[in-house]
C-alpha positions as CSV (number, residue, x, y, z in Angstrom):
1,M,-0.3,-0.2,-0.2
2,S,1.2,2.9,-0.9
3,A,2.2,5.7,1.9
4,Q,-0.1,8.7,0.5
5,G,-2.7,6.4,1.5
6,F,-2.2,7.8,5.4
7,H,-1.8,11.2,6.8
8,Q,-2.6,13.1,10.0
9,V,-5.8,15.4,10.9
10,Q,-5.7,18.0,14.4
11,K,-9.4,17.8,15.2
12,Q,-10.0,20.2,18.4
13,A,-13.4,18.8,20.2
14,Q,-15.0,19.9,24.1
15,T,-15.6,16.9,25.9
16,M,-16.1,16.7,29.9
17,V,-14.6,15.0,32.3
18,L,-16.1,14.7,35.4
19,A,-13.2,14.0,38.6
20,P,-13.4,11.0,40.4
21,Q,-15.2,13.5,43.6
22,L,-17.8,14.9,40.8
23,R,-18.7,11.4,40.0
24,Q,-19.1,10.4,43.9
25,S,-21.2,13.4,44.5
26,L,-23.5,12.2,41.6
27,K,-24.0,8.9,42.9
28,I,-24.9,10.0,46.3
29,L,-27.3,12.8,45.0
30,Q,-29.2,9.8,42.8
31,V,-29.0,7.0,45.1
32,P,-32.4,6.5,47.0
33,A,-32.6,5.9,51.3
34,Q,-32.1,2.0,51.3
35,E,-28.7,2.6,48.6
36,L,-26.6,5.8,50.1
37,R,-26.0,3.2,53.6
38,S,-24.1,0.9,51.0
39,T,-23.3,3.7,49.2
40,I,-21.1,5.1,52.2
41,L,-20.2,1.8,53.9
42,E,-18.1,1.3,50.1
43,E,-15.9,4.4,51.1
44,L,-15.5,3.9,55.2
45,Q,-13.7,0.9,53.9
46,T,-11.3,2.7,51.5
47,N,-10.8,5.4,54.0
48,P,-9.3,4.7,56.9
49,L,-9.9,8.7,58.3
50,L,-13.4,8.3,58.6
51,E,-15.4,6.7,61.2
52,E,-19.2,5.7,61.8
53,L,-21.0,7.1,65.2
54,P,-22.6,4.3,66.6
55,I,-26.0,5.0,67.7
56,E,-25.8,4.4,71.5
57,S,-25.7,7.6,72.8
58,I,-23.3,8.9,71.1
59,S,-23.1,12.9,70.7
60,I,-21.5,14.8,67.7
61,E,-18.9,17.1,68.7
62,T,-18.3,20.3,67.1
63,T,-15.0,21.2,65.3
64,S,-13.4,24.0,63.9
65,P,-12.2,24.2,61.1
66,Q,-8.6,25.5,62.5
67,S,-6.9,24.0,65.4
68,P,-3.3,25.0,67.3
69,D,-1.1,23.2,67.1
70,S,2.2,21.7,68.8
71,N,3.6,25.8,68.6
72,G,0.5,27.3,69.0
73,E,0.2,27.8,64.9
74,T,-2.6,27.0,62.9
75,V,-3.4,24.6,60.6
76,S,-6.3,24.0,58.3
77,S,-7.9,20.6,59.2
78,D,-6.8,18.6,56.4
79,G,-3.1,19.9,57.2
80,S,-2.6,22.0,54.4
81,E,-1.5,25.9,54.5
82,S,-4.8,26.8,52.1
83,G,-8.3,26.4,51.7
84,S,-9.3,23.4,48.6
85,D,-10.2,24.5,45.4
86,E,-11.3,21.1,44.4
87,L,-15.2,21.7,44.8
88,R,-15.5,24.6,41.6
89,F,-17.1,22.4,39.3
90,K,-19.1,24.5,36.3
91,E,-22.2,25.8,36.0
92,D,-24.6,22.8,35.6
93,F,-23.2,21.1,38.6
94,E,-23.1,24.4,40.8
95,V,-25.1,22.9,43.6
96,F,-21.7,21.1,44.5
97,A,-20.0,24.3,44.0
98,K,-22.0,25.6,47.1
99,L,-21.0,22.7,49.4
100,D,-18.6,24.2,52.3
101,E,-15.0,24.3,52.2
102,D,-15.0,25.0,56.4
103,W,-14.4,21.7,57.8
104,R,-16.9,20.8,60.6
105,D,-18.0,17.3,61.2
106,Y,-21.1,15.8,59.7
107,F,-24.7,16.6,61.6
108,S,-22.5,18.7,64.0
109,Q,-24.6,21.9,66.0
110,A,-22.8,24.6,66.8
111,S,-23.0,23.9,71.1
112,G,-24.5,20.7,73.0
113,Q,-24.4,17.5,72.2
114,Q,-27.1,15.7,70.2
115,V,-28.0,12.1,71.4
116,F,-29.6,8.9,70.1
117,T,-32.1,7.4,72.3
118,S,-33.2,3.6,72.2
119,E,-36.1,4.6,70.5
120,D,-34.0,6.4,67.4
121,A,-32.3,2.6,68.0
122,E,-35.3,0.8,67.6
123,R,-36.7,2.4,64.5
124,R,-33.3,2.9,62.6
125,Q,-33.0,-1.2,63.1
126,H,-36.9,-2.2,61.5
127,F,-35.6,-0.1,58.8
128,F,-32.7,-2.7,58.3
129,D,-35.2,-5.9,59.4
130,S,-37.4,-4.9,56.6
131,L,-35.1,-5.1,53.7
132,V,-35.3,-8.4,53.0
133,S,-32.7,-10.3,50.8
134,E,-34.7,-10.9,47.1
135,T,-34.6,-14.8,46.3
136,S,-35.0,-15.3,43.0
137,L,-37.7,-18.0,41.0
138,Q,-34.3,-20.2,40.2
139,E,-33.2,-20.4,43.9
140,H,-36.4,-20.6,44.9
141,L,-37.2,-23.7,42.6
142,M,-33.6,-25.4,43.2
143,R,-34.9,-25.7,47.3
144,Q,-38.3,-27.4,46.7
145,A,-36.3,-29.4,44.0
146,E,-33.4,-30.4,46.7
147,L,-37.2,-30.9,49.5
148,S,-38.7,-33.6,46.8
149,E,-38.5,-36.9,46.0
150,A,-36.8,-36.3,42.8
151,G,-33.6,-39.1,41.9
152,P,-30.2,-37.5,41.1
153,E,-31.3,-38.3,36.8
154,E,-34.0,-35.5,37.6
155,M,-32.0,-33.6,40.2
156,E,-29.4,-33.3,36.7
157,A,-32.0,-32.2,34.5
158,M,-33.4,-30.0,36.8
159,P,-31.5,-27.0,36.2
160,Y,-32.3,-27.1,32.6
161,L,-35.8,-27.2,33.2
162,I,-35.8,-23.9,35.3
163,G,-32.9,-22.2,33.1
164,S,-35.8,-22.8,30.5
165,L,-38.5,-20.7,32.2
166,D,-39.8,-17.4,31.1
167,R,-40.6,-14.9,33.3
168,R,-44.0,-15.6,33.4
169,G,-42.6,-19.1,34.8
170,F,-43.5,-20.9,31.2
171,L,-41.2,-23.4,29.4
172,T,-39.5,-21.8,26.1
173,N,-38.6,-24.7,24.9
174,T,-39.9,-28.5,23.8
175,L,-39.2,-31.2,26.7
176,S,-37.2,-32.6,23.2
177,D,-35.8,-29.6,23.2
178,I,-33.7,-29.5,26.1
179,A,-33.1,-33.2,26.2
180,L,-31.2,-32.6,22.9
181,L,-29.2,-30.3,24.7
182,S,-28.1,-31.2,28.1
183,K,-27.8,-34.3,27.0
184,I,-29.9,-35.9,28.8
185,P,-32.6,-39.0,28.0
186,L,-35.8,-37.5,27.5
187,H,-37.9,-39.6,29.6
188,V,-35.2,-37.9,32.7
189,I,-36.6,-34.6,31.1
190,Q,-40.4,-35.7,31.2
191,S,-40.3,-37.6,34.7
192,A,-38.3,-33.8,36.1
193,H,-41.0,-31.8,34.0
194,R,-43.6,-33.6,36.5
195,T,-42.2,-33.0,39.8
196,L,-41.4,-28.9,38.2
197,L,-45.4,-28.8,38.0
198,T,-45.9,-30.3,41.6
199,F,-43.6,-27.2,42.7
200,E,-45.3,-23.5,43.3
201,P,-46.2,-21.5,42.7
202,H,-48.8,-23.4,40.6
203,G,-48.9,-23.6,37.1
204,I,-44.6,-22.9,37.2
205,G,-43.2,-25.0,34.1
206,C,-46.6,-24.8,32.0
207,F,-45.4,-24.8,28.2
208,D,-47.9,-21.7,27.5
209,L,-51.3,-19.6,29.5
210,K,-53.8,-22.4,28.4
211,D,-52.1,-24.9,30.3
212,C,-50.9,-22.7,33.1
213,L,-54.6,-22.0,33.6
214,L,-55.7,-25.9,32.9
215,H,-52.9,-27.4,35.2
216,Q,-54.2,-24.4,38.2
217,L,-58.0,-26.2,37.6
218,K,-56.7,-29.5,38.1
219,L,-54.6,-29.2,40.6
220,K,-57.5,-27.4,42.8
221,G,-59.7,-31.1,41.6
222,R,-61.9,-29.2,39.1
223,E,-60.7,-30.8,35.9
224,K,-65.0,-31.2,35.7
225,S,-65.7,-27.7,36.3
226,L,-67.3,-24.9,33.6
227,A,-64.5,-23.1,34.3
228,Y,-62.3,-25.9,32.7
229,E,-64.1,-26.6,29.5
230,I,-63.9,-22.6,28.8
231,I,-60.5,-22.8,29.0
232,R,-59.8,-26.2,27.5
233,D,-62.5,-25.8,24.4
234,H,-63.5,-21.9,24.1
235,F,-59.8,-20.4,25.0
236,K,-59.9,-18.0,22.0
237,L,-63.6,-16.6,22.8
238,L,-62.9,-16.2,26.9
239,L,-59.6,-14.2,25.6
240,R,-62.6,-12.2,23.8
241,R,-65.1,-12.6,26.8
242,R,-67.5,-13.5,24.4
243,I,-69.6,-14.6,27.1
244,P,-73.2,-15.2,25.6
245,E,-71.6,-16.8,22.5
246,I,-69.4,-19.9,25.3
247,A,-73.0,-20.0,27.5
248,R,-74.2,-20.9,23.8
249,K,-72.0,-23.3,22.8
250,T,-71.6,-24.7,26.6
251,S,-75.3,-24.8,26.8
252,S,-75.1,-22.5,30.0
253,T,-77.0,-19.4,31.3
254,L,-74.9,-16.6,31.2
255,Y,-74.8,-16.3,35.1
256,E,-73.2,-19.5,35.1
257,T,-71.3,-18.5,32.4
258,Q,-69.9,-15.2,34.5
259,T,-69.7,-16.9,37.7
260,A,-67.2,-19.6,35.6
261,F,-65.4,-16.4,34.0
262,E,-65.2,-15.4,37.8
263,E,-63.0,-18.2,38.8
264,I,-60.8,-18.0,35.6
265,A,-60.3,-14.2,36.7
266,T,-58.9,-16.0,40.4
267,L,-55.9,-17.7,38.5
268,D,-52.6,-16.6,38.3
269,P,-51.7,-15.7,34.5
270,A,-47.9,-15.7,35.2
271,P,-47.3,-17.6,38.4
272,A,-43.4,-16.6,38.2
273,S,-44.5,-12.4,38.1
274,E,-43.8,-12.5,42.1
275,F,-40.3,-12.8,41.5
276,S,-39.8,-9.7,39.1
277,E,-37.2,-7.7,40.3
278,D,-37.8,-5.6,43.3
279,T,-41.5,-6.7,44.5
280,N,-40.4,-7.9,47.8
281,R,-38.6,-4.8,48.3
282,V,-40.2,-2.9,51.5
283,V,-39.9,1.0,49.9
284,I,-38.0,3.5,52.2
285,P,-39.3,7.2,52.1
286,D,-36.7,9.6,51.2
287,A,-38.6,12.2,53.2
288,R,-42.1,12.7,54.2
289,V,-44.6,15.6,54.3
290,F,-46.8,16.1,57.2
291,K,-49.4,18.7,58.8
292,G,-47.7,19.7,62.2
293,E,-49.5,21.7,64.7
294,H,-48.2,24.9,63.0
295,G,-49.5,24.1,59.5
296,W,-47.1,21.5,56.7
297,E,-44.3,20.5,57.6
298,V,-41.3,19.0,55.6
299,A,-38.9,15.1,57.6
300,L,-36.0,13.8,56.2
301,N,-35.6,10.2,56.7
302,N,-32.1,10.3,57.5
303,E,-32.2,6.8,59.9
304,L,-30.5,4.7,56.8
305,I,-27.8,7.3,56.6
306,P,-24.6,6.3,58.8
307,R,-23.4,9.7,61.3
308,L,-19.8,10.0,60.0
309,R,-16.6,11.8,61.3
310,I,-12.8,12.2,60.8
311,S,-10.8,10.4,63.3
312,S,-9.8,12.4,66.0
313,A,-6.3,10.4,66.1
314,Y,-5.5,11.1,62.8
315,K,-6.4,14.9,63.2
316,E,-3.7,14.9,66.4
317,M,-1.6,13.8,64.2
318,L,-1.4,16.4,61.2
319,A,-1.7,18.9,64.0
320,K,1.3,18.1,65.9
321,G,3.3,18.0,62.9
322,R,5.3,14.9,63.2
323,I,4.7,12.6,60.8
324,P,6.8,12.4,57.5
325,P,6.0,14.1,55.1
326,K,5.0,10.5,52.6
327,E,2.3,9.5,55.6
328,K,1.2,13.6,55.8
329,A,0.3,13.5,52.6
330,Y,-2.0,10.7,52.4
331,I,-3.8,11.2,55.7
332,Q,-4.3,14.5,54.3
333,D,-5.9,13.5,50.5
334,K,-8.1,11.0,52.4
335,M,-9.0,13.9,55.4
336,R,-10.2,16.3,52.2
337,S,-11.7,12.9,50.3
338,G,-13.0,11.9,54.0
339,R,-14.7,15.8,53.8
340,F,-16.0,15.7,50.3
341,L,-18.0,12.7,50.9
342,M,-19.9,14.5,54.1
343,S,-20.3,17.3,52.6
344,S,-22.1,15.5,49.3
345,I,-24.3,14.0,51.9
346,E,-25.1,16.6,53.8
347,Q,-25.5,18.6,50.1
348,R,-28.1,15.5,48.9
349,Q,-30.1,16.2,52.1
350,Q,-30.8,20.1,51.5
351,T,-31.5,19.4,47.6
352,I,-34.0,16.8,48.7
353,E,-35.0,19.1,51.1
354,R,-35.1,21.8,49.0
355,I,-37.0,20.1,45.9
356,T,-39.2,18.8,48.9
357,R,-40.3,22.3,50.0
358,Q,-41.2,23.3,46.3
359,L,-43.2,20.4,45.3
360,L,-45.0,21.3,48.8
361,E,-45.5,24.9,47.5
362,F,-46.8,23.5,44.2
363,Q,-48.7,20.9,45.1
364,I,-50.4,22.1,48.3
365,D,-53.5,21.2,47.0
366,F,-52.8,17.8,46.7
367,F,-51.4,17.5,50.0
368,E,-54.8,18.9,51.1
369,N,-57.2,17.3,48.9
370,G,-55.9,14.3,47.3
371,I,-54.4,13.3,43.9
372,A,-57.5,15.0,42.0
373,S,-56.2,18.5,42.9
374,L,-52.8,17.4,41.3
375,K,-51.6,20.0,38.8
376,P,-49.2,19.6,36.7
377,L,-45.8,20.3,37.1
378,T,-42.1,20.5,35.3
379,M,-38.7,20.1,36.7
380,S,-37.7,23.2,34.9
381,Q,-40.1,25.2,37.2
382,V,-39.1,23.7,40.7
383,A,-35.4,24.0,39.3
384,E,-35.8,27.7,38.7
385,K,-37.2,28.2,42.6
386,V,-34.7,25.6,44.0
387,G,-32.1,27.3,42.2
388,V,-30.3,24.3,40.8
389,H,-29.8,23.3,37.1
390,E,-33.0,21.1,35.7
391,T,-30.6,17.7,35.0
392,T,-30.2,18.5,39.3
393,V,-33.9,18.2,39.5
394,S,-34.4,15.1,37.8
395,R,-30.9,12.8,39.7
396,A,-32.2,14.2,43.4
397,I,-35.5,12.7,42.6
398,A,-33.9,9.7,40.7
399,N,-35.6,6.1,42.3
400,K,-36.7,8.4,45.6
401,Y,-40.3,8.3,47.6
402,L,-42.1,10.5,49.4
403,E,-45.0,10.1,52.3
404,T,-47.4,11.7,51.9
405,P,-51.3,11.6,54.1
406,H,-52.2,9.8,50.6
407,G,-49.8,7.5,50.7
408,V,-46.0,7.0,49.3
409,F,-45.3,8.3,46.3
410,E,-42.3,8.5,44.1
411,Y,-41.0,11.8,43.2
412,K,-41.9,11.9,39.6
413,Y,-45.2,11.4,40.2
414,F,-45.9,15.0,41.2
415,F,-44.2,16.0,37.6
416,T,-47.1,15.3,35.1
417,P,-48.5,17.0,32.1
418,G,-51.7,18.3,32.2
419,L,-55.0,19.1,30.3
420,H,-56.9,22.6,30.1
421,S,-60.3,22.7,31.9
422,S,-63.3,24.9,30.0
423,G,-61.8,27.5,32.2
424,G,-58.4,27.7,31.4
425,E,-57.4,26.6,34.3
426,S,-54.8,23.3,33.8
427,V,-56.0,19.6,35.3
428,S,-52.5,17.2,35.5
429,N,-53.3,14.1,33.6
430,K,-53.0,11.4,36.9
431,S,-56.2,13.8,38.1
432,V,-58.0,13.2,35.2
433,K,-57.1,9.4,35.3
434,E,-58.0,9.4,38.6
435,S,-61.7,11.0,38.0
436,I,-61.8,8.0,34.8
437,A,-61.2,5.4,37.0
438,F,-63.6,6.5,39.6
439,I,-66.8,7.4,37.1
440,I,-65.8,4.0,35.2
441,E,-66.2,2.5,39.3
442,G,-69.0,3.7,40.0
443,E,-71.3,2.5,36.6
444,D,-73.6,-0.1,36.3
445,P,-71.8,-3.1,34.8
446,A,-74.4,-4.7,33.1
447,K,-74.5,-1.2,31.2
448,P,-70.8,0.2,31.0
449,L,-69.7,3.4,29.9
450,S,-68.7,4.3,26.8
451,D,-65.2,6.3,26.2
452,Q,-67.7,8.5,24.8
453,E,-69.6,8.8,27.3
454,I,-67.1,9.5,29.9
455,V,-65.7,12.5,27.8
456,G,-69.3,13.9,28.1
457,I,-69.7,12.9,32.1
458,L,-65.8,14.7,32.6
459,G,-67.1,17.5,30.3
460,E,-69.6,18.6,32.8
461,K,-66.8,18.6,35.4
462,G,-64.8,21.4,33.3
463,V,-62.0,18.8,32.0
464,R,-61.8,19.3,28.1
465,I,-60.9,15.8,26.1
466,A,-60.5,13.3,23.4
467,R,-62.5,10.2,23.3
468,R,-59.0,9.0,22.1
469,T,-57.3,10.2,24.8
470,V,-60.1,9.0,27.7
471,A,-59.5,5.4,25.7
472,K,-55.4,6.1,25.9
473,Y,-56.1,6.9,29.8
474,R,-58.0,4.0,30.3
475,E,-55.9,1.4,28.8
476,E,-52.9,2.7,30.9
477,M,-54.8,2.2,33.9
478,G,-55.4,-1.0,32.4
479,I,-59.1,-1.0,32.7
480,L,-61.3,-3.0,30.3
481,P,-63.0,-1.3,26.8
482,T,-66.5,-1.2,26.9
483,N,-67.8,-4.8,25.7
484,L,-65.4,-6.2,27.9
485,R,-66.2,-4.7,31.0
486,R,-69.8,-5.9,31.1
487,R,-71.0,-8.0,33.5
488,Y,-74.4,-10.6,32.9
489,R,-76.7,-10.5,35.7
490,N,-78.9,-14.1,36.8
């Protein structure tokens, strides 16, 4: 190849490289309460200067940003001669530039002591006990296999069967394919499959929805029921909820068919769904809004956040100035890192509190009256009030929950687009969904309302909305269309 085919090009481009400490601050801001503790404990493992204050009646000392050394001179708390300028970042992250440069122990007070009572300890322990260890579907089934009467050959085949299950708990391969892939005899695979079908939750290991529903009825001894007949012989009509047609084909009354449908509705169409991610994790709110003696108040959840301080032994070592330069540089670096971590935690809590107070101000009608009074709100509106970038609000509310008098909600629940009422006011789409659900809940089951009729009812309440929007919201809430909601009386 000729050398003429090669040439050099200089290209100038702007890139933003986040410093490790800024990435740490962003991580601390984003993680929810139940994950923050583990994040902080990771740093504790790598920073010998950091200490976690124990829960039992430990006071938090107040530390001056400067302390005298052995010669009466002063040094900063990190052992350096000047303040750190490491906390200056770009405007997009200006909230982190407000981290305190003056040294102070985390959660210290100007004077006095902060004491943790036995009630605080019990409440904190309750949170830890509530964070249960999740069991996967595979682990759950293998434990049952170990307790079953399955022989060695079946136990060898079981992982291949369990590994072929989808999220619903259905087999994604035929038994013949599993035998071929695993090189285990087909009769062994078939025997292991029969054992798998006895496991809980019932329906695990079936091939499809129809097989799953029939298997559950079979385990209940309902093989001669009308419900079993409908699933076995009229499954397509069942999915379309054609009750009159099914009643004719099975020589049953509308009431008997309706009753059979109700029995089918008690079966689990996706037996593995309870093992989906995070379904058995207790949600811990990051903050709480409640009505106190003097009006509405905001309280942060600090229960899971370790109280940190810099080891006094290392501070004394720096103050005395009798350590080699290499060790001194190491201690200074770890002390700066510890200070930054504690300031980042404090800034996280302050940011969440400020955002929560703005939510309280913007959505006061919600807190007073409930979901129907939720107003449209954007992150940019809150960001402007808080004085941060919109991306900071987005990070601060990510995966976090707020406890309110009306239940626990994700923070993002309060940010919602809206519609316009006939009076020109904005109405949250969540409020409209709530109204639609309320209207359908109160309808006559024998004569369910059409989407157009719901449009009319909402119009009478001053909410202008298109029929297709009603249909969209109804589908998002998992509410069936008119013909599938109709119920037949005896």
